[in-house]
Structures are given as structure tokens and as C-alpha cells.
C-alpha positions in Angstrom: 24.0 163.1 -15.0 22.4 160.1 -16.8 18.6 160.3 -17.3 16.1 157.9 -18.9 13.4 158.9 -21.4 10.8 156.2 -21.0 10.2 155.4 -24.7 11.5 153.2 -27.4 10.8 155.9 -30.0 14.2 157.0 -31.2 12.7 160.1 -32.8 11.6 161.3 -29.3 15.0 160.5 -27.9 16.8 162.4 -30.7 14.4 165.4 -30.3 14.9 165.6 -26.5 18.7 165.2 -26.8 18.8 168.2 -29.2 16.8 170.3 -26.8 18.9 169.2 -23.8 22.2 169.9 -25.7 21.7 173.6 -25.1 19.4 173.7 -22.1 21.0 171.0 -19.9 24.3 169.9 -21.5 25.3 168.0 -18.3 22.5 165.4 -19.0 23.2 162.2 -20.9 19.8 161.0 -22.1 19.1 157.3 -22.9 16.0 155.6 -24.0 14.4 152.3 -22.9 16.6 150.4 -25.4 19.7 151.3 -23.4 18.5 149.8 -20.1 17.5 146.3 -19.0 14.1 145.5 -20.3 11.2 145.7 -17.8 7.4 145.2 -18.1 5.9 148.6 -18.7 2.9 149.7 -16.7 -0.3 150.2 -18.8 -1.5 153.8 -19.3 -4.6 153.6 -17.2 -4.8 157.2 -15.8 -7.6 159.5 -16.9 -5.3 162.4 -17.8 -2.2 162.9 -19.9 -0.3 164.0 -16.8 -1.3 160.9 -14.9 -0.1 158.6 -17.6 3.2 160.5 -17.9 3.8 160.2 -14.2 2.9 156.4 -14.3 5.6 155.9 -16.9 8.2 158.1 -15.2 7.7 156.5 -11.7 8.0 153.1 -13.4 11.3 154.1 -15.0 12.8 155.3 -11.7 11.7 152.2 -9.8 13.0 149.8 -12.5 16.3 151.6 -13.3 17.2 154.0 -10.4 17.6 156.8 -13.0 15.8 160.1 -13.0 13.1 159.4 -15.7 11.3 161.6 -18.2 8.1 160.4 -19.8 5.3 161.9 -21.8 1.8 161.2 -22.8 0.0 163.1 -25.6 -3.1 163.0 -27.8 -5.7 164.9 -29.7 -8.5 166.9 -28.1 -11.3 167.9 -30.5 -13.6 170.7 -29.6 -16.7 169.3 -31.2 -16.1 166.0 -29.3 -15.8 167.7 -25.9 -12.1 167.1 -25.8 -12.1 163.5 -27.0 -10.3 161.3 -28.0 -8.0 162.7 -25.4 -6.1 160.0 -23.4 -7.8 157.4 -25.7 -6.2 158.9 -28.8 -4.0 155.9 -29.7 -6.9 153.4 -29.3 -9.9 155.6 -30.3 -11.1 153.0 -32.8 -10.5 150.2 -30.3 -7.2 148.8 -31.6 -4.0 150.2 -30.1 -2.0 152.4 -32.5 -4.1 151.7 -35.6 -3.7 155.2 -37.2 -5.8 154.5 -40.2 -8.8 153.2 -38.2 -8.5 156.1 -35.7 -8.4 158.7 -38.5 -11.4 157.0 -40.3 -13.4 157.0 -37.1 -12.6 160.6 -36.3 -13.6 161.7 -39.8 -16.9 159.8 -39.5 -17.6 161.4 -36.2 -17.0 164.9 -37.6 -18.7 164.3 -41.0 -21.6 166.7 -40.3 -19.5 169.3 -38.3 -19.0 172.5 -40.3 -15.4 173.7 -40.9 -15.7 176.6 -38.4 -16.4 174.1 -35.6 -13.6 171.7 -36.3 -11.1 173.2 -33.8 -8.7 170.9 -32.0 -5.4 170.8 -30.2 -2.7 168.3 -29.6 -1.8 168.1 -25.9 1.4 166.8 -24.3 2.2 166.3 -20.6 5.8 165.7 -19.9 6.9 164.5 -16.5 10.2 164.0 -14.7 10.6 161.9 -11.6 13.8 161.9 -9.6 15.0 158.9 -7.5 14.4 161.0 -4.3 10.7 161.2 -5.2 10.5 164.7 -6.5 8.3 165.1 -9.6 7.5 167.8 -12.1 4.9 167.9 -14.9 4.7 170.5 -17.7 2.2 170.8 -20.6 2.5 171.8 -24.2 -0.3 172.4 -26.7 -0.5 172.9 -30.5 -3.8 174.4 -31.7 -5.4 173.9 -35.1 -8.3 172.3 -36.9 -9.3 168.9 -38.3 -9.5 168.6 -42.1 -11.9 166.6 -44.2 -9.3 164.2 -45.6 -5.8 163.0 -44.8 -3.0 164.9 -46.4 0.8 164.3 -46.2 3.0 161.4 -45.4 5.2 162.8 -42.6 4.5 162.2 -39.0 2.0 159.7 -37.6 -1.3 159.4 -35.7 -3.7 162.2 -36.5 -1.0 164.4 -38.3 -2.6 163.9 -41.7 -5.9 165.4 -40.5 -4.5 168.2 -38.3 -3.7 171.7 -39.7 -1.8 173.8 -37.1 -3.0 177.4 -36.6 -1.0 179.7 -39.0 -0.4 177.0 -41.5 -2.2 175.8 -44.7 -0.6 172.4 -44.5 -1.3 169.5 -42.2 1.2 168.3 -39.6 2.0 165.4 -41.9 3.0 167.9 -44.7 5.4 169.8 -42.5 9.1 168.9 -42.3 10.3 167.4 -39.0 12.0 170.7 -38.1 8.9 172.8 -38.8 6.7 170.5 -36.7 9.2 170.2 -33.8 9.4 174.0 -33.6 5.6 174.3 -32.9 4.6 170.9 -31.6 3.0 170.2 -28.3 5.7 167.8 -27.4 8.5 170.2 -28.4 7.0 172.9 -26.3 6.6 170.6 -23.3 10.1 169.1 -23.7 11.7 172.6 -24.0 10.0 173.8 -20.8 11.0 170.6 -19.0 14.6 170.9 -20.1 14.8 174.4 -18.7 13.9 173.0 -15.2 16.4 170.1 -15.1 
């Protein structure tokens, strides 16, 4: 069975292919680069699950393939769960990691270390051509540091230290991060239900 992962991020495609290889070997996963280009619907939902479903429905309607999509972000305890679904554009410019990290550090400047808890959240959705849909969630808990560390990963990884580690997500190897990540957890659960 051929399925679409609604992303152009080849790292996500590789990660899910590895997970599916054992959980659902009958699935051939392709990314957006393997299908005819279509205009993608903006992520306007107020939840991670809502945005994942928007993208998955979009993929099914445009390609006819069962489609998997995800949305993820950072929820900081001291900011009442923000930046949340606004994580990629927290500083106002889409996908400006340096500006987003700088703003987050400014907002947490006076917050003591014991109140800097946070979690990465991922909602992964699959929509089938017959209209069935499924959403699962994964979380990775940790804390926000006081300065960026590491050069692996992206987004808030240089500021986020996962529980049980003394290194940021950006200091972990890809295999270490994928084993504990919010996206890895969500994708593994989803793969078991395909």
C-alpha cells in the first residue's frame, strides 16, 4: 500500500520509513516531493491535532493516497503552554529559529530554573481515502535552559534538555533523539495502527 507523508522534510520521511519497516512493512511511504505539487493549506487550527488533520485531509484530497501528517511544537509551563501551535512563528517570522529562541529566553529571563519545565508535543494524523481518520499524540518532557547549546536538530532543540539527560536535544545524536522524541513516539504509535 502506498501512503503519503505530507512533508518535504526528508528527515521525517526517513524516520517514518524506518519505523514502518518493522511495524507495517506492507506500506510504501512517499513524501510531497514524490507527488504532483499542490498548494498546501495554511495551518490555521488552534490545536496540533487540528493542524495535522488539515494537512492529512489536504493530502488525501489532492493525491487520493492515504495521508499521514503531523504538527508539533513546544509547550512551556511558565508560559501557560505557549508557544504551542505558534512555535514556528513565535517571534513573528515563520521558521526563524534564532529569533524564536531569543524571544523565548527573554520571556523566561526572570523564571527560576525549577519553574522552567516544558514539553515538546506532536500530533500525528492519518486520513484514508474513505474518510476514516486517526490522531495520536507523543510528548517529550524536559526543561528550558538559559543559553543555546549544541548544533544538532532545529527549532528549540538548543534550549531544551529532555528529562533524564544533561545535554540539550541539539547535543544528542539523531538516534538518541529519535528514540525519545515526541515525533518518534507519535509515529511509532501510529505505525502500529496502520
